[in-house]
C-alpha positions, 0 to 999 in steps of 0.5 A: 479460504481461497477456494472462490479464487481457484474457481475464478481462476478456472473460469478465466481459463475456460474463457480463454484467459490464461490468468487474472490480468491487472492493469498497470498505468505509468505516470512520470513528471513529464507524462503526468497528464498523459498516463500510459498503460503498460502493455504486459506483452511487451519486453520493456516498459515504456520509454517514459519510464526512468531508471530512478526509484519506482512507487507502485500503488495498489487500491483497495476494495471498491476502488479503481485507477480513478478512485481518490487514493490514486490521483491524490497520492500520485499528484502529491509524489510527482509534484513534491518529490524527486521529478525522476520518480516513476509511479505505477498504479495497479488497477484491480477494479474488476475484482474490487467491485464485488462484495467484500468477501468475494474481493478478499478471495481474489487478493492472492490472484491479484497479488500473483499477477503483480508479483509476476509483473515485478519479476518480469520488468524488475529482474535484478536485485538492483531493480527491486532495491528501488521499488516501493509498494504501496497498498491501501485496505485490501491493497496492503495485503496484495502488496504483501503477498506480492513482495513475499513472492518477489522476495522468494524469486531471483530478484530478492525482497523489494526495498519497501512496503507501505501498508495504508490502514490494511483491512482487518475483516477476514485477515485477523487470523489469516497467515497471508496478511501483510507481514514485516518480512515481505520487504526490506523495510515495512511501514504501516499507517493505522487509522480505523483499526478498532471498533465493531465496524472498523475497516482496518486492523489494529495489529502491528504488522511492520517494522514500524506501525504508526497509529494516527490519533491512536489508530481509530476515530480520526478527528473530523471524521463521523464514519469508519470509511472516513477514518479508514481513507485518512491513511492515504490522505496522511500518506499524501500529505507526508509528501510535502508537510514536514510536521507529520512526525510520530513519537515512539511508544514503549507500550500499548498503554502509552499509545492509548494514553497518548503518553508516547514521547521521544525522537520523532519520526517522519511518517509516509514519505518516499525514503526507502528505509528508516530506523526508529527507537521503537516498533510502535509510534503515535502521531496526533493530527489536525481534522483537515488535509494536509493535517 
């Protein structure tokens, strides 16, 4: 399946590029309006980088550093969470701009570049213990593969991965997709996981999988794209909306019939670990942001 990715890598080398290079942009509370593109040739991260926790955001197919996911989520984190947090936005827009199938083939290369970046700048177990990787759509599989690479290397597993409606097409039987073992804690928010034209995957992939309004056909949405994008909107809203709590489901029947009951779990957020009474949760939301 990854033949095209190998071809793309070979072409890059032939043009003098040793590997696929993502762009990494650092935002902090102090530099929110003056983002810094990280020069990966440098030995150290920019001076604005703090020693507190770091959240790395990865967009999906058709996205970029400027697409709605990044400013919405980044701004919510920096406005409402600890002001010492770092947010690093990964831009892989060149590969993401191709057709969906071609973008899928690029995912391993994009993930490898991210994994190398993490291993270089977060080389110790104490460093990756402060890392939270967040990926939307194809980006969810990017962070999963990158997390796997880092876990197999000296630093060990990153603290948390959040998959925002991970892409479903070409990933249903794909062993490289996001897994619950890719980080110490993996949370997945499903918003467009079923139906002929769905963008997401309905299968439980994480330690905790949260199905918003059953996991598809989001209220207020008339298209699958709208339902798909609801995942990152919910994640952004979770930075300040304390009412976004999900209920545990003991079975898929409970989930589908909206009969989930029990101790609530706050979805999203920036906590690096959570514990719940179930692997599957359901949250019912309002139609409009912040839900």
